[in-house]
N, C-alpha and C positions, 0 to 999 in steps of 0.2 A: 761287583755287578754283574760282570763280565763271565763268573760263572752261571748266575741266574739266566742272564740270556743266552747263553749259550744251551743250557737247560732247557729253555724254550722252545728253541729249535728241533734240539734232538728229542725230544720228546713228540712233536709235530710229526716230525720225520717217521719217526717209530711210530706213532698212531696209525700212520697212514701204510706201515706196512704190515701192522694189525690188522686195518681192516681189510690188505689184499689177501692176505691169509686166510682167514675168516671166510672171503667169500671163497676160497679155494677150495675151504675144508667144507663148507656146506653145499657146493654145488657137485664136485669131482669126487668128494668123500662121504656127503649123506650125512655129514656128523653136525648134530645143530645144538644138542646140549653143551659140551664141553668147551667147542667155540666160542658159543654166545658168553659164557662166563670169559674167556678171553678176551673177546671182545669187549668186555664193560669196564672189565679191570685194565685192559690196555691201553683202551682210550683214554679212560678216568686222569691216567697222570698228567696229560698237557693239560685236560680241562682244570685240574686241579690246582697246576701251576701257574696256569693264565689266573686262576681266582687271586691266588698269593699275590700277583701282581697288585692288587688293588686291594689288598688286607686294609682293616681299618684299626689297627695296632701291629705291631711287631708279634706280641703273641696269639693273632688271628693269623698273621703270616707262618708264625711258626706250627700250629695247628693244621693248616693248610698244607705246609708242604710236610708234614710225619702221617697226614692221611696220603698224599701222593707216593711218600717212602711205601706206604703198606698196600697199596696199590701194586708198587712196584714189585713188590714182594710177591704177590700173590696172581700175578703175571706167570713169574719165576715158576711157581708150582701148577699153573696150566698149561706151560709150557713143556715141562717136564713131565707130565700127565700126559698129554697128547705124544710125547713122542715114546714115553715107554709104553703106549696103548697101539702105537703103530700107524697111528693118523699122519703124524709127519715124519720125515725121515731123516738123517744126522744130516746131511747138506742144507736141509730147511731148517731144523732147530740151530744149526751151530752158530751165522752171523745173528740171528735174532735174542737167541739167551746171550750172546756173547754181550748185546746191547743192553739186553734189560741187566746184565750186571753190571755195566757202564755206569746209567742211568741210578741203579741202586747205591750205587758207591758216591757218585755225584749228588746224589736227596740226601745221603748219609754227611755227608760231610756240612754241605748247607744248614740240615737239622742242628747238628753240633754246633755250628759255627753260632749260630741264633741263638740256640741255648747258652753257649757261652757270653756272650753279649747281651744277653738280656737279666742273665745272675749279676753281669759288672753295672746295669743298671740301676738293680733293687738298691 
């Protein structure tokens, strides 16, 4: 449970950073397409984790966490694309990308552990 609470807080903080990056990109760089995709996937992570808190079953919890993991992976892609196309510099990219990778690791661990526990129940 402690890891799940940690990911809940981290994903909220991460979403706030994604919103702030989106605001900078749309105002300063006038970039709307890629940054909107980043905003969507980056904020979906925390929303899905929140949904998983009140899952109807362990299978539902696993499903929501798996989708959160996919959204985190997609967020990683949009961040790389924004960096490689010059919309964000290395100094902006590194900390938020690093946090994305950490969130991916935590979610992957939660998914793996949940799958193992579900198999034990069968």
